C-alpha positions as CSV (number, residue, x, y, z in Angstrom):
1,M,-2.9,-212.7,-70.4
2,I,-3.2,-215.8,-68.4
3,Q,0.0,-216.2,-65.7
4,V,0.4,-219.2,-64.0
5,F,1.7,-219.2,-60.5
6,T,3.6,-222.7,-59.7
7,G,6.0,-223.8,-57.2
8,D,5.2,-223.9,-53.3
9,S,1.7,-223.4,-52.3
10,F,2.3,-220.4,-50.1
11,L,5.1,-218.2,-51.7
12,A,2.7,-219.2,-55.6
13,R,0.2,-217.7,-53.6
14,E,1.4,-215.0,-52.5
15,A,2.5,-213.8,-55.9
16,L,-0.7,-214.1,-57.2
17,L,-1.8,-211.8,-54.7
18,Q,0.2,-209.2,-55.4
19,E,0.1,-209.3,-59.1
20,A,-4.0,-208.9,-58.7
21,H,-2.1,-205.6,-56.1
22,L,-1.0,-204.6,-59.6
23,Q,-3.9,-205.4,-61.7
24,G,-6.1,-203.6,-59.7
25,L,-8.3,-206.9,-59.2
26,A,-9.7,-207.8,-56.2
27,P,-7.9,-210.0,-53.8
28,R,-10.5,-213.0,-54.2
29,L,-9.7,-217.2,-55.5
30,M,-11.9,-218.5,-56.7
31,P,-12.9,-222.8,-57.5
32,P,-12.4,-223.8,-61.0
33,E,-15.4,-223.0,-62.6
34,P,-15.8,-222.9,-66.7
35,A,-18.8,-220.5,-66.1
36,L,-17.7,-218.5,-63.3
37,V,-14.3,-218.1,-64.4
38,A,-15.7,-217.1,-68.2
39,Q,-17.8,-214.7,-66.1
40,E,-15.2,-212.7,-64.7
41,A,-12.7,-212.6,-66.9
42,S,-14.7,-211.1,-69.7
43,G,-14.8,-207.4,-69.9
44,G,-17.7,-205.6,-67.8
45,L,-18.5,-201.7,-67.3
46,F,-17.1,-201.4,-63.8
47,G,-13.0,-201.5,-63.3
48,P,-10.9,-204.0,-64.3
49,S,-11.7,-207.4,-65.1
50,G,-10.2,-210.7,-64.1
51,A,-10.5,-214.2,-62.8
52,L,-7.8,-215.4,-60.0
53,V,-8.5,-219.1,-60.1
54,D,-7.5,-221.5,-57.7
55,L,-6.1,-224.9,-59.5
56,R,-4.6,-227.0,-56.3
57,D,-7.4,-229.2,-56.4
58,L,-8.1,-229.6,-59.6
59,T,-8.6,-233.4,-61.7
60,E,-7.6,-233.8,-64.7
61,A,-11.5,-234.3,-65.6
62,E,-12.0,-230.8,-64.6
63,W,-9.4,-229.1,-66.3
64,K,-10.4,-229.7,-69.7
65,P,-13.7,-227.6,-69.7
66,L,-11.3,-225.2,-67.9
67,K,-8.4,-225.2,-70.9
68,E,-11.2,-224.9,-73.2
69,V,-12.9,-221.7,-71.4
70,L,-9.3,-220.1,-71.2
71,E,-8.3,-220.8,-74.7
72,S,-11.6,-218.8,-75.5
73,L,-10.9,-215.5,-73.6
74,P,-9.9,-212.5,-75.8
75,S,-6.6,-211.9,-74.7
76,D,-7.1,-209.0,-72.6
77,A,-8.6,-210.9,-70.1
78,V,-6.4,-210.8,-67.4
79,V,-6.3,-214.5,-65.6
80,L,-4.1,-215.5,-62.5
81,L,-4.3,-218.9,-62.1
82,L,-2.7,-220.4,-58.5
83,D,-0.9,-224.1,-59.9
84,P,1.8,-225.2,-57.1
85,R,2.4,-228.5,-58.9
86,P,0.8,-228.7,-62.8
87,T,0.6,-232.2,-64.1
88,A,2.8,-232.3,-67.4
89,A,-0.2,-231.9,-69.4
90,R,-1.3,-228.5,-67.4
91,S,2.5,-228.1,-67.7
92,K,2.8,-228.1,-71.7
93,W,-0.6,-225.9,-72.4
94,Y,1.1,-223.5,-69.8
95,A,4.2,-223.3,-72.2
96,D,2.3,-222.1,-75.1
97,K,-0.9,-220.4,-73.6
98,A,0.0,-218.4,-70.0
99,Q,3.4,-216.9,-68.2
100,K,4.5,-219.3,-65.9
101,R,6.3,-217.6,-62.6
102,D,7.8,-220.3,-60.6
103,H,8.3,-219.9,-57.1
104,P,10.1,-222.8,-55.4
105,T,10.2,-223.9,-51.8
106,P,14.1,-223.1,-50.6
107,G,16.5,-225.8,-49.9
108,P,17.7,-226.6,-46.3
109,K,20.4,-224.5,-47.1
110,E,18.2,-221.3,-48.2
111,M,15.4,-221.8,-45.6
112,T,17.8,-219.6,-42.7
113,N,17.8,-216.9,-45.5
114,W,14.4,-217.1,-46.0
115,V,12.8,-217.0,-42.9
116,I,15.3,-213.8,-41.8
117,N,14.5,-212.0,-45.1
118,R,10.8,-212.5,-44.2
119,A,10.9,-211.9,-40.1
120,R,13.2,-208.0,-42.0
121,H,9.2,-208.7,-43.6
122,Y,7.7,-207.7,-40.2
123,D,10.0,-205.3,-39.5
124,L,11.0,-207.7,-37.1
125,K,15.2,-208.6,-36.3
126,L,16.1,-211.8,-35.7
127,P,19.3,-213.3,-34.3
128,G,21.1,-215.8,-36.6
129,A,21.0,-218.6,-33.9
130,I,17.0,-217.7,-34.2
131,A,16.5,-217.9,-37.3
132,S,18.6,-221.3,-37.8
133,Y,16.5,-222.3,-35.4
134,L,13.1,-221.8,-36.9
135,A,14.4,-223.3,-40.3
136,G,15.5,-226.5,-38.5
137,L,12.0,-226.3,-37.3
138,V,10.6,-226.8,-40.9
139,G,13.4,-228.6,-42.5
140,G,11.6,-231.1,-44.4
141,K,7.9,-230.2,-42.7
142,G,4.9,-230.2,-44.6
143,S,2.1,-232.0,-45.6
144,A,2.7,-234.3,-49.0
145,E,-1.3,-232.5,-50.0
146,N,-0.1,-229.3,-49.5
147,P,3.7,-228.1,-49.4
148,A,3.0,-224.7,-48.3
149,M,1.8,-225.9,-45.1
150,G,5.9,-225.7,-43.8
151,L,6.1,-222.1,-44.8
152,E,2.8,-221.1,-44.4
153,A,3.0,-222.1,-40.2
154,L,6.5,-220.6,-39.8
155,D,5.2,-217.4,-41.5
156,Q,2.8,-217.7,-38.8
157,E,4.9,-218.2,-36.2
158,L,7.1,-214.8,-37.4
159,K,4.1,-213.1,-36.8
160,K,3.6,-214.0,-33.8
161,L,7.1,-213.3,-32.5
162,C,6.7,-209.5,-33.4
163,L,4.2,-209.5,-30.8
164,V,6.8,-210.6,-28.2
165,S,8.2,-208.1,-25.7
166,P,12.0,-207.7,-27.0
167,P,14.7,-208.8,-26.7
168,I,13.9,-212.1,-28.6
169,T,15.4,-214.9,-26.7
170,L,16.2,-218.8,-28.0
171,E,14.2,-219.5,-24.7
172,K,11.3,-216.9,-25.6
173,V,10.8,-219.0,-29.3
174,Q,11.7,-222.0,-27.8
175,A,8.3,-221.4,-25.8
176,L,5.8,-220.0,-28.1
177,A,7.1,-221.3,-31.5
178,A,4.3,-223.9,-31.9
179,L,4.3,-224.6,-36.0
180,D,1.0,-226.1,-35.9
181,T,0.0,-226.9,-39.5
182,P,-2.7,-223.5,-41.3
183,I,-5.8,-225.3,-41.4
184,S,-6.7,-226.2,-45.1
185,G,-10.1,-227.2,-46.3
186,F,-9.6,-231.0,-45.5
187,D,-9.5,-230.0,-41.7
188,L,-13.2,-228.1,-41.8
189,V,-14.2,-231.7,-43.6
190,R,-12.3,-233.8,-41.2
191,S,-14.5,-232.0,-38.0
192,T,-17.6,-232.0,-40.5
193,T,-17.7,-235.4,-40.3
194,E,-16.9,-235.7,-37.3
195,G,-20.1,-233.7,-36.2
196,K,-17.9,-231.3,-34.4
197,L,-20.3,-228.4,-35.3
198,T,-18.3,-225.9,-32.8
199,Q,-15.1,-226.4,-34.5
200,A,-16.2,-226.7,-37.8
201,F,-17.3,-223.4,-37.5
202,K,-13.8,-222.6,-35.7
203,Y,-11.4,-223.4,-38.7
204,A,-13.9,-221.8,-41.1
205,R,-14.1,-218.5,-39.5
206,E,-10.5,-218.6,-39.6
207,L,-10.3,-219.8,-43.2
208,L,-12.2,-216.3,-43.8
209,E,-10.1,-214.2,-41.8
210,R,-6.8,-215.5,-43.9
211,G,-8.7,-213.8,-47.0
212,E,-10.5,-217.5,-48.2
213,D,-13.5,-217.1,-50.4
214,P,-16.6,-218.5,-49.0
215,L,-17.8,-219.6,-52.7
216,R,-13.6,-221.3,-52.8
217,I,-14.4,-223.0,-49.4
218,L,-18.1,-224.5,-50.4
219,G,-15.7,-225.4,-53.8
220,A,-12.9,-227.7,-51.0
221,L,-16.2,-229.2,-49.4
222,S,-17.4,-230.3,-52.1
223,W,-14.3,-231.8,-54.1
224,Q,-13.8,-233.0,-50.6
225,Y,-17.0,-234.8,-50.6
226,V,-17.5,-235.5,-53.7
227,R,-13.9,-237.6,-53.5
228,V,-15.6,-239.3,-50.1
229,A,-18.9,-240.0,-52.5
230,R,-16.4,-241.9,-54.9
231,A,-14.4,-244.1,-52.4
232,W,-18.3,-244.7,-50.5
233,A,-18.9,-246.1,-54.2
234,L,-15.5,-247.9,-54.6
235,L,-15.7,-249.3,-51.2
236,Q,-19.0,-251.2,-51.9
237,D,-16.6,-253.3,-55.2
238,D,-14.0,-253.7,-52.5
239,P,-14.2,-253.3,-48.8
240,M,-10.3,-254.1,-48.1
241,M,-9.4,-251.2,-50.8
242,G,-5.9,-250.1,-49.7
243,E,-4.5,-246.0,-50.3
244,G,-2.4,-246.8,-53.2
245,I,-5.4,-248.3,-55.1
246,A,-7.6,-245.6,-54.3
247,A,-5.2,-242.7,-54.6
248,S,-4.5,-244.1,-58.2
249,A,-8.9,-244.4,-58.9
250,L,-9.4,-240.9,-56.2
251,G,-6.7,-238.4,-58.2
252,M,-5.4,-238.1,-54.9
253,H,-1.9,-238.2,-53.0
254,P,-1.9,-241.8,-50.8
255,Y,-1.9,-240.0,-47.7
256,A,-5.1,-238.0,-48.3
257,A,-6.8,-240.6,-50.1
258,K,-6.2,-242.9,-46.7
259,Q,-7.8,-240.0,-45.1
260,T,-10.7,-240.2,-47.5
261,L,-11.3,-243.7,-47.2
262,L,-11.4,-243.4,-43.8
263,L,-14.3,-240.9,-44.0
264,A,-16.4,-242.8,-46.6
265,K,-16.9,-245.6,-44.4
266,K,-17.7,-243.7,-41.6
267,M,-20.8,-242.7,-44.5
268,T,-23.8,-244.7,-45.4
269,G,-24.6,-243.7,-49.0
270,E,-27.7,-241.7,-47.9
271,A,-25.7,-239.5,-45.5
272,V,-23.2,-239.0,-48.7
273,T,-26.3,-238.3,-51.3
274,Q,-27.2,-236.0,-48.7
275,A,-24.5,-234.9,-48.0
276,L,-24.3,-233.1,-51.6
277,E,-27.5,-232.3,-52.1
278,I,-27.1,-229.5,-49.0
279,L,-23.7,-228.2,-50.8
280,I,-25.3,-228.3,-54.5
281,E,-28.1,-225.9,-52.8
282,A,-25.2,-223.7,-51.0
283,E,-23.6,-223.3,-54.0
284,E,-26.7,-222.6,-55.5
285,A,-27.7,-219.8,-53.4
286,A,-23.8,-218.6,-52.8
287,K,-23.3,-217.7,-56.7
288,T,-27.4,-215.8,-56.9
289,G,-26.5,-213.3,-55.6
290,R,-27.4,-214.2,-51.7
291,D,-24.7,-214.0,-48.8
292,M,-22.1,-215.9,-49.4
293,R,-20.9,-216.5,-45.9
294,L,-24.6,-217.3,-44.5
295,A,-25.1,-220.1,-47.3
296,L,-21.0,-221.4,-46.0
297,E,-22.2,-221.7,-42.6
298,R,-25.7,-223.3,-43.2
299,A,-24.3,-225.7,-45.6
300,I,-21.2,-226.4,-42.4
301,A,-24.5,-227.1,-40.0
302,R,-26.4,-229.0,-41.4
303,L,-23.4,-231.5,-42.9
304,A,-22.2,-231.5,-39.1
305,R,-25.3,-232.6,-38.3
306,I,-25.7,-235.3,-40.7
307,H,-22.9,-237.1,-38.6
308,Q,-23.9,-236.5,-34.9
309,P,-25.2,-239.6,-33.4
310,A,-29.5,-239.5,-33.5
311,A,-31.0,-238.4,-30.7
312,H,-33.1,-241.5,-28.6
């Protein structure tokens, strides 16, 4: 059984984790690596087997080998795919091979009701005016590279309000609501490439506390650094390359491509190669039974050191 969860990243991820709980699977999202997916989804002697696969950063080149693995799995294998915005090719495949469960982002008119219902989920009673205010803060806000950020940030604000002494007034909400977007793998990459080790460790810890798997975080780091490497190579041929051309070449949203170009311009070819070698070693260590969290932390420390100014 293959189920794919599409729509808003935050809502789709929640629905996937709920389904995993119903299926008795560990709430651990893994990167879309064919061998790893085949191993996790194949039957075993100890409890239910299944794979929760994160396709948010998947490229078309990576999809083909993964698709072949999915098609070769036995019919009783349980695979849950998180793919908020699938390509046309993947959507066509899902229509034939998977059960699709779509969870769209609430529109502006539905957003206030979403806030009220979400608050109830936390046993939090919000006056309509406050729910409308919070819904308005999100509006169309969110990152183009991750549409979950608006809702996920709003969810964090509601959790924060659970700690506020009643009554909850609009003034208290206005004073407390920051609606900072939750960190992403890109935040971790950016702090690492700026050589800010303390900040990078903080981001990694927050990602782990949110339930992200260390291997998934390593995968996010690798995904970004591979694209930084590709951007670096493209810049050797065209130092003036713009974000539009880069976005097409890298298979990324223009905003993400722009940030990737900026990172690539700060790095030497030697630094790019060294970073990729560090990540290959870390992923190998994590996949061969060693402490995944330790492998992640060591990789972050070594990566940050690449970007720190040399001592004189």
